[in-house]
MIKE-342907 format. One record per residue (C-alpha): residue number from 1; residue in three letters; x, y, z. Coordinates in steps of 0.001 Angstrom, whole numbers, plus 500000, padded with zeros to 6 digits. Layout:
NUM, ALA, X, Y, Z
...
END
This chain:
1, MET, 473351, 499599, 488742
2, ASN, 471575, 502847, 487931
3, ARG, 473009, 506076, 489224
4, GLY, 470446, 508296, 487524
5, ASN, 467170, 507584, 489373
6, VAL, 466404, 510215, 492017
7, ILE, 464921, 508900, 495284
8, ASN, 461848, 510900, 496257
9, CYS, 462633, 511184, 499940
10, ASP, 464604, 513479, 502201
11, GLN, 466042, 510765, 504375
12, ASN, 466858, 507093, 504029
13, ARG, 465920, 504524, 506649
14, ASN, 469370, 504647, 508231
15, GLY, 469051, 508319, 509108
16, THR, 471757, 509556, 506707
17, LYS, 470628, 512778, 505115
18, VAL, 470178, 512442, 501346
19, ARG, 471092, 515719, 499736
20, ASN, 469262, 515363, 496418
21, ILE, 471817, 517583, 494722
22, ASP, 473649, 517224, 491465
23, PRO, 476603, 514936, 492289
24, GLU, 478725, 516986, 489899
25, ARG, 478441, 519837, 492390
26, MET, 479593, 517694, 495302
27, LYS, 482952, 518134, 496999
28, VAL, 485041, 515135, 498048
29, LEU, 488049, 515186, 500363
30, PHE, 490337, 512154, 500495
31, VAL, 492562, 511806, 503565
32, LYS, 495633, 509611, 503825
33, PRO, 496202, 508974, 507563
34, TYR, 499630, 509356, 509115
35, TRP, 501629, 506518, 510610
36, PRO, 502240, 506900, 514374
37, TRP, 505792, 505550, 513948
38, GLY, 506509, 507478, 510744
39, SER, 508224, 510711, 509756
40, THR, 507351, 513583, 507430
41, LEU, 510431, 512513, 505464
42, GLU, 508732, 509260, 504402
43, ALA, 505833, 508920, 501953
44, SER, 504960, 507580, 498528
45, PRO, 502087, 508925, 496411
46, PRO, 498769, 507422, 497659
47, MET, 497855, 505736, 494376
48, GLY, 494512, 504364, 495578
49, PHE, 493110, 507871, 495949
50, LEU, 494409, 508883, 492526
51, TYR, 492473, 505997, 490983
52, LEU, 489318, 506852, 492968
53, SER, 489488, 510498, 491942
54, ALA, 489869, 509570, 488276
55, ALA, 486822, 507287, 488499
56, LEU, 484730, 510003, 490185
57, LYS, 485673, 512646, 487637
58, GLU, 484952, 510313, 484738
59, THR, 481530, 509382, 486177
60, PHE, 480606, 512871, 487429
61, PRO, 482367, 515524, 485333
62, GLY, 482479, 518658, 487434
63, ILE, 482817, 516981, 490835
64, THR, 485527, 518585, 492992
65, VAL, 488129, 516334, 494631
66, ARG, 490910, 517289, 497048
67, LEU, 493569, 515161, 498745
68, LEU, 495226, 515682, 502127
69, ASP, 498206, 513437, 502851
70, LEU, 498717, 513734, 506595
71, ARG, 502043, 511911, 506387
72, LEU, 503424, 515161, 504955
73, GLU, 501935, 517456, 507585
74, LYS, 503643, 518375, 510843
75, ARG, 500423, 519301, 512636
76, LYS, 498099, 516483, 511639
77, SER, 494775, 517262, 513311
78, GLU, 495134, 520999, 512784
79, SER, 495787, 520562, 509050
80, LEU, 492731, 518336, 508700
81, GLU, 490497, 520659, 510697
82, ASN, 491560, 523710, 508663
83, LEU, 490939, 522033, 505311
84, VAL, 487561, 520614, 506341
85, ARG, 486518, 524082, 507513
86, THR, 487634, 525914, 504355
87, PHE, 486785, 523257, 501747
88, ASP, 483495, 522166, 503389
89, PRO, 483371, 518698, 501775
90, ASP, 480220, 516632, 501329
91, LEU, 482195, 513388, 501565
92, VAL, 485426, 512712, 503474
93, GLY, 487086, 509410, 502589
94, PHE, 489877, 507764, 504583
95, MET, 492141, 504982, 503295
96, SER, 492808, 502730, 506269
97, LEU, 495328, 499977, 506935
98, THR, 494977, 497297, 509590
99, GLY, 496151, 498835, 512840
100, ASP, 494893, 502347, 512006
101, TYR, 492078, 502226, 514595
102, PRO, 493480, 504803, 517094
103, VAL, 494416, 507202, 514302
104, LEU, 491034, 506842, 512579
105, GLU, 489204, 507352, 515856
106, ARG, 491027, 510636, 516372
107, LEU, 490803, 511926, 512787
108, THR, 487156, 511072, 512138
109, ALA, 486241, 512872, 515369
110, VAL, 488055, 515968, 514060
111, VAL, 486006, 515866, 510859
112, LYS, 482672, 515488, 512643
113, ARG, 483503, 518164, 515177
114, THR, 484428, 520587, 512390
115, SER, 481659, 519690, 509923
116, PRO, 478857, 517522, 511380
117, ARG, 477112, 517354, 507989
118, ALA, 480103, 515741, 506220
119, HIS, 479677, 512055, 505397
120, VAL, 482731, 510117, 506625
121, SER, 483669, 506896, 504837
122, CYS, 486575, 504441, 505203
123, GLY, 488001, 502090, 502598
124, GLY, 491125, 500016, 502121
125, PRO, 492459, 496772, 503644
126, TYR, 491186, 497498, 507166
127, PRO, 487415, 497676, 506501
128, THR, 487769, 495049, 503781
129, HIS, 489136, 492427, 506176
130, CYS, 488008, 493662, 509606
131, PRO, 484648, 495408, 509018
132, GLU, 483456, 494545, 512533
133, ASP, 486075, 496913, 514011
134, PHE, 484262, 499874, 512473
135, ARG, 481095, 499326, 514465
136, ASP, 482699, 501188, 517379
137, LEU, 484137, 503992, 515253
138, VAL, 481048, 506106, 515829
139, HIS, 482114, 508973, 513554
140, VAL, 482359, 506690, 510503
141, ASP, 479147, 506822, 508457
142, SER, 480033, 504138, 505921
143, ILE, 482691, 501637, 504883
144, ILE, 483753, 500361, 501486
145, ARG, 485005, 496785, 501188
146, GLY, 487263, 495746, 498335
147, GLU, 488073, 497506, 495079
148, GLY, 486934, 501085, 495386
149, GLU, 486469, 502748, 491985
150, ASN, 482874, 501676, 491355
151, SER, 481881, 501653, 495024
152, VAL, 482893, 505249, 495689
153, CYS, 480842, 506341, 492672
154, ASP, 477880, 504386, 494051
155, LEU, 478306, 506080, 497434
156, VAL, 478276, 509526, 495804
157, SER, 475140, 508573, 493854
158, TYR, 473496, 507450, 497078
159, LEU, 474426, 510651, 498923
160, ALA, 473026, 512654, 496030
161, GLY, 469730, 510753, 496244
162, ARG, 470186, 508825, 493009
163, LEU, 470703, 505317, 494335
164, PRO, 468547, 503464, 496890
165, GLU, 470067, 502307, 500153
166, GLU, 469156, 498657, 499657
167, SER, 471304, 498422, 496510
168, LEU, 474551, 499405, 498274
169, GLY, 475322, 496245, 500282
170, PRO, 476038, 494013, 497266
171, LEU, 478129, 496854, 495803
172, GLY, 480574, 496899, 498705
173, VAL, 479163, 499880, 500648
174, GLY, 477964, 499489, 504256
175, LEU, 476014, 502275, 506020
176, ARG, 475611, 503191, 509656
177, LYS, 471984, 502840, 510723
178, GLN, 469912, 505233, 512778
179, ASP, 470346, 502985, 515822
180, GLY, 474145, 503275, 515501
181, SER, 474733, 499824, 514024
182, LEU, 476838, 499409, 510904
183, THR, 475843, 497255, 507956
184, VAL, 478602, 494888, 506840
185, PRO, 478396, 494792, 503038
186, GLY, 479677, 492197, 500645
187, LEU, 482895, 492745, 498768
188, SER, 482582, 495140, 495865
189, PRO, 482413, 493425, 492470
190, LEU, 485810, 493427, 490777
191, GLY, 486175, 495285, 487490
192, PRO, 486982, 492531, 484971
193, ASP, 488726, 494785, 482424
194, LEU, 491381, 497012, 483976
195, ASP, 491953, 498776, 480653
196, ARG, 488547, 500412, 481142
197, PHE, 489650, 502226, 484295
198, PRO, 490956, 505737, 483644
199, PHE, 494569, 506570, 484389
200, PRO, 495215, 507923, 487909
201, ASP, 494361, 511567, 488602
202, TRP, 497902, 512898, 488993
203, SER, 496569, 516469, 489374
204, LEU, 495767, 515650, 493031
205, ILE, 499429, 515624, 494081
206, ASP, 502624, 517609, 493782
207, ILE, 504905, 515078, 492093
208, ASP, 508040, 517021, 492990
209, ARG, 507192, 516947, 496692
210, TYR, 507057, 513148, 496774
211, SER, 510223, 512872, 494712
212, ASP, 512145, 514599, 497511
213, LEU, 511082, 512068, 500166
214, ILE, 512174, 508626, 501259
215, GLN, 509796, 506080, 499749
216, ILE, 509424, 502335, 499696
217, ASN, 512382, 501930, 497310
218, ALA, 514761, 503877, 499611
219, VAL, 516704, 505169, 496575
220, LEU, 515708, 507006, 493412
221, SER, 517251, 507256, 489980
222, GLY, 514887, 509775, 488422
223, LYS, 514165, 513347, 489478
224, ARG, 510389, 512773, 489240
225, TYR, 509011, 509313, 489888
226, MET, 505544, 507816, 489988
227, PRO, 504266, 504440, 491218
228, MET, 502257, 502326, 488813
229, VAL, 499989, 499294, 489050
230, THR, 499769, 497139, 485925
231, SER, 497758, 494245, 487368
232, ARG, 495521, 493365, 490303
233, GLY, 495148, 490129, 492193
234, CYS, 497567, 487365, 493130
235, PRO, 497140, 483610, 492548
236, PHE, 499296, 482671, 495530
237, HIS, 498014, 482243, 499077
238, CYS, 500690, 483657, 501376
239, THR, 499194, 483647, 504853
240, TYR, 500630, 487038, 505855
241, CYS, 498971, 488989, 503013
242, HIS, 495622, 490689, 502772
243, SER, 493698, 489943, 499599
244, MET, 492242, 493253, 498436
245, PHE, 491883, 492331, 494790
246, GLY, 491136, 488621, 494842
247, LYS, 493062, 485559, 493770
248, LYS, 492273, 485819, 490072
249, VAL, 494908, 487933, 488362
250, ARG, 493584, 490729, 486158
251, LEU, 496132, 492106, 483733
252, ARG, 496204, 495404, 481927
253, SER, 497207, 495027, 478309
254, PRO, 500828, 495867, 477438
255, GLU, 499633, 498709, 475203
256, ASN, 497544, 500240, 477996
257, VAL, 500441, 499998, 480449
258, VAL, 502919, 501651, 478105
259, ASP, 500370, 504306, 477117
260, GLU, 500274, 505352, 480783
261, ILE, 504067, 505364, 480999
262, GLU, 504249, 507486, 477860
263, THR, 501682, 509932, 479260
264, LEU, 503755, 510313, 482420
265, VAL, 506972, 510790, 480446
266, ARG, 505653, 513161, 477766
267, HIS, 503190, 515239, 479810
268, HIS, 504406, 515056, 483412
269, ALA, 508201, 514866, 482972
270, VAL, 508334, 511634, 484994
271, ASP, 511617, 509793, 484488
272, GLU, 511220, 506840, 486887
273, ILE, 508387, 504340, 487294
274, GLN, 508049, 502138, 490369
275, ILE, 505958, 499022, 489745
276, TYR, 503653, 498145, 492669
277, ASP, 502002, 494977, 491335
278, ASP, 501712, 491835, 493405
279, ILE, 503553, 489898, 490681
280, PHE, 504529, 491886, 487580
281, ASN, 506165, 488831, 485994
282, ILE, 503193, 486499, 486470
283, ASP, 502756, 486413, 482664
284, ARG, 506165, 486117, 481011
285, GLU, 505023, 487012, 477486
286, ARG, 503169, 490102, 478716
287, MET, 506153, 491312, 480738
288, MET, 508478, 490919, 477770
289, LYS, 506058, 492788, 475497
290, ILE, 505767, 495696, 477940
291, CYS, 509552, 495970, 477950
292, ASP, 509706, 495770, 474145
293, LEU, 507107, 498540, 473770
294, ILE, 509014, 500799, 476189
295, ILE, 512157, 500274, 474110
296, ARG, 510376, 500659, 470756
297, ARG, 508759, 503958, 471760
298, GLY, 512067, 505344, 472988
299, LEU, 510694, 506352, 476379
300, ASN, 514090, 506395, 478130
301, ILE, 512486, 505637, 481500
302, ARG, 514052, 504206, 484641
303, LEU, 512218, 501251, 486174
304, SER, 512391, 499973, 489736
305, PHE, 510586, 497226, 491574
306, PRO, 510048, 497887, 495303
307, ASN, 508092, 494640, 495173
308, ALA, 506151, 493184, 492186
309, ILE, 508668, 490465, 491235
310, ARG, 508329, 486779, 492082
311, SER, 511992, 485805, 492121
312, ASP, 511594, 482096, 491342
313, MET, 509664, 483038, 488180
314, LEU, 512568, 485068, 486738
315, ASP, 515073, 483730, 484246
316, ASP, 518190, 485340, 482797
317, GLU, 516468, 486483, 479600
318, MET, 513705, 488228, 481557
319, ILE, 516220, 490031, 483780
320, LEU, 518205, 491187, 480752
321, LYS, 515037, 492450, 479094
322, LEU, 514045, 494373, 482232
323, LYS, 517463, 496024, 482300
324, GLU, 517253, 496875, 478595
325, ALA, 513880, 498560, 479229
326, GLY, 515375, 500713, 482000
327, ALA, 515282, 498631, 485191
328, TYR, 518037, 499507, 487655
329, MET, 516696, 497978, 490888
330, ILE, 514810, 494797, 491782
331, THR, 513598, 493720, 495211
332, PHE, 513614, 489996, 495919
333, ALA, 511202, 488941, 498681
334, ILE, 512670, 485725, 500083
335, GLU, 511051, 485927, 503555
336, THR, 512525, 482741, 505064
337, ALA, 515224, 480182, 504310
338, SER, 513298, 477446, 506120
339, PRO, 511491, 475011, 503793
340, ARG, 509140, 474189, 506675
341, LEU, 508172, 477840, 507102
342, GLN, 507857, 478346, 503340
343, LYS, 505130, 475702, 503480
344, LEU, 503621, 477075, 506687
345, ILE, 503214, 480587, 505240
346, ARG, 502217, 479071, 501880
347, LYS, 504641, 481142, 499856
348, ASN, 506393, 477968, 498677
349, LEU, 509253, 479863, 497057
350, ASN, 511771, 477802, 495109
351, LEU, 514851, 479035, 496957
352, ASP, 517365, 477630, 494441
353, LYS, 515722, 479513, 491559
354, ALA, 515437, 482674, 493634
355, VAL, 519143, 482540, 494538
356, ARG, 520101, 482069, 490863
357, ALA, 517992, 485101, 489877
358, ILE, 519626, 487256, 492560
359, ASP, 523088, 486131, 491511
360, PHE, 522484, 486931, 487828
361, ALA, 520837, 490311, 488495
362, SER, 523755, 491289, 490724
363, ARG, 526332, 490189, 488152
364, ILE, 524842, 492391, 485404
365, GLY, 524941, 495470, 487641
366, LEU, 521408, 495848, 488992
367, ILE, 520807, 497077, 492528
368, THR, 519438, 494007, 494274
369, ARG, 517506, 494288, 497522
370, GLY, 516406, 491382, 499679
371, PHE, 513358, 491206, 501946
372, PHE, 513401, 488789, 504880
373, MET, 510968, 488144, 507747
374, ILE, 511684, 486586, 511118
375, GLY, 509429, 485738, 514040
376, PHE, 506793, 483538, 512415
377, PRO, 504563, 481458, 514704
378, THR, 506406, 478246, 515713
379, GLU, 509690, 479512, 514172
380, THR, 512727, 478256, 516056
381, GLU, 515861, 480255, 516799
382, ASP, 517789, 477901, 514515
383, GLU, 515407, 478761, 511666
384, ILE, 515892, 482473, 512362
385, LYS, 519667, 482021, 512182
386, LYS, 519358, 479999, 508974
387, THR, 517374, 482794, 507307
388, LEU, 519816, 485465, 508418
389, ARG, 522827, 483401, 507294
390, LEU, 521276, 483165, 503830
391, ALA, 520554, 486915, 503808
392, CYS, 524177, 487728, 504623
393, ARG, 525568, 485182, 502149
394, LEU, 523604, 486304, 499076
395, PRO, 525202, 488774, 496610
396, LEU, 522634, 491444, 497458
397, THR, 523369, 495155, 497273
398, THR, 521191, 495850, 500315
399, LEU, 518567, 494140, 502423
400, SER, 515703, 494763, 504822
401, ILE, 514799, 492421, 507685
402, PHE, 511328, 492709, 509190
403, SER, 509745, 491442, 512375
404, VAL, 506638, 489426, 511542
405, VAL, 503369, 491271, 512229
406, PRO, 500343, 488926, 511977
407, PHE, 497832, 491563, 510914
408, LYS, 494241, 490975, 511882
409, GLY, 492252, 489681, 508941
410, THR, 495066, 487481, 507619
411, GLU, 495452, 483713, 507887
412, LEU, 498732, 484307, 509695
413, HIS, 496870, 486082, 512501
414, ASP, 494599, 483075, 512942
415, LEU, 497601, 480750, 512884
416, ALA, 499435, 482857, 515480
417, GLN, 496414, 482800, 517777
418, LYS, 496274, 479004, 517636
419, ALA, 500009, 478529, 518082
420, THR, 500567, 481106, 520810
421, SER, 500053, 480964, 524578
422, PRO, 497932, 483542, 526439
423, ARG, 501030, 485656, 527091
424, GLY, 501811, 485977, 523373
425, ARG, 498139, 486471, 522469
426, LEU, 498067, 489592, 524630
427, ARG, 500511, 491215, 522216
428, LEU, 498482, 489907, 519260
429, ALA, 495415, 491653, 520649
430, ASN, 497321, 494939, 520999
431, PRO, 499966, 494789, 518265
432, ASP, 502460, 497413, 517243
433, PRO, 501836, 497475, 513472
434, SER, 505397, 498571, 512664
435, TYR, 507654, 495951, 511071
436, PHE, 510490, 497479, 513116
437, ALA, 508760, 497329, 516509
438, PRO, 511006, 496225, 519388
439, ASN, 508145, 494331, 521038
440, THR, 506404, 491567, 519116
441, PHE, 504133, 488667, 519961
442, TYR, 507019, 486333, 519096
443, THR, 509392, 487919, 521617
444, ASP, 506679, 487948, 524284
445, GLU, 506002, 484283, 523596
446, THR, 509548, 482942, 523309
447, GLY, 511784, 485466, 525045
448, ILE, 513923, 485574, 521877
449, SER, 514854, 489143, 520909
450, LEU, 514163, 489649, 517212
451, ARG, 515726, 493118, 517370
452, ARG, 519019, 491624, 518578
453, HIS, 519078, 489097, 515720
454, ILE, 518257, 491795, 513188
455, LEU, 520947, 494191, 514394
456, LEU, 523582, 491462, 514401
457, ALA, 522623, 490467, 510855
458, TYR, 522894, 494058, 509659
459, PHE, 526365, 494343, 511214
460, ARG, 527430, 491159, 509446
461, PHE, 525926, 492174, 506110
462, PHE, 526929, 495828, 505831
463, THR, 530689, 495418, 505786
464, PRO, 532764, 498435, 504731
465, VAL, 533264, 496913, 501276
466, ARG, 529530, 496315, 500829
467, LEU, 528664, 499826, 502003
468, VAL, 531069, 501345, 499486
469, ARG, 529663, 499200, 496671
470, TYR, 526114, 500155, 497659
471, PHE, 526932, 503835, 497768
472, LEU, 528625, 503702, 494374
473, LYS, 525486, 502146, 492872
474, ILE, 523076, 504705, 494351
475, PRO, 521950, 507003, 491500
476, ARG, 521014, 510178, 493449
477, LYS, 523637, 510184, 496161
478, ALA, 523052, 513725, 497470
479, LEU, 519314, 513091, 497953
480, TYR, 519991, 509768, 499672
481, LEU, 522494, 511300, 502090
482, ARG, 520201, 514230, 502895
483, LEU, 517218, 512032, 503665
484, LEU, 519291, 509483, 505553
485, GLY, 520698, 512274, 507701
486, GLY, 517199, 513558, 508408
487, LEU, 515982, 510113, 509463
488, LEU, 518971, 509569, 511743
489, LYS, 518412, 512988, 513276
490, THR, 514805, 512218, 514179
491, GLY, 515683, 508710, 515317
492, PHE, 512772, 507329, 513265
493, ILE, 510262, 508763, 515722
494, ILE, 507842, 511664, 515517
495, GLN, 509118, 514877, 516966
496, LYS, 507015, 516860, 519420
497, ASN, 505971, 519396, 516792
498, GLU, 504772, 516583, 514523
499, ARG, 502307, 515085, 516984
500, PRO, 498609, 515314, 516141
END
């Protein structure tokens, strides 16, 4: 890969204008789309963009990068249009999740209407797993499939006239041709050594703004928190997951991980880290060493795990070490109590070990949160009740119960199509991507109301005693009550003045 050779032409075969300018003078705007079912009270820092910005600035010192998080904006389209007009970016990049099609269609049209010369690109799970959907998104000029750090640098080199078009496909970048077709590229090559990636570009965001919002963890202990990814890839084959980073686990070294934590603590006054790995405890020795280094350096950080922990791979010593290093909350993703469904979804969780880990973590005072899913293809009502009985019986501090969404591009989607009648497949073709949607393919197929089961389980679980215990454990009670009140006031839907 050579980013330094200038192409002696004004236009590539696909019709995209090649600017032949110094890429260090280029301007890049990253856009995090809003969620149609979301609220401006809910958002976590978009870490993918922070990594991409760091890679761009390391490769092209002097390049200008801006970030617009539309989840935080009340007037979505207007905010995007104003920034595109004033910033005048050369490249506008969207991070897209499966189900974002209507939002992307609207937002990319805003960009092209405001600045026809801007190159619009989409990356993330959606183009990685469903690239064919982007053929009809006519305002999208390119897609990036897979890990984005190297690919976005290659795209900038191409737009600057320093990389030939024919080299992009194997590098994960697909271009729209002059005839309107879109090239489907291969997956971008994975960086083998994560220690070589620069730390995220935290200058893109206002850390305080995100620390005053509801995020994936629901509660906060620190006044300034930051998510962190210490590994990429997952060796397991759960059918409901996308596989952005492959099945081979790549681990950052313990020293590199703790160096980043120390940078956040010493230079950015961050006092809580949320770990976003697929499985932070995949390597026991590495996890223990990370904890030991945090303790040895006296970082006095709070740790929480909104996900990242495989519960049947935890033992008592590991849990104690996590607490000693600053952990105050662990999420345990159980999903289902049915052994048959554990095999069907290929999670194959050892439920006995998971229950023991939850029991021990609860006994030593950690906030324990359980994740459960109901409404899998072929799931019976008895299996739903069995899962919910387990959820209510466990010594959890709190829990979340989700309706199953078989996202396109996952094995679960293919399984649901095969196991579902035409009536249920209609909902699969036009899904509501929210895990809290009242209408699901499962309800359409079976007539069984998942919402009713979920509400009844919550009423059984959140007894007055449990609510008091939960509230007493919450570190920042005033913030939690303020945000909870705001969410109840909006009813979890977008108000009229928040519509795009």
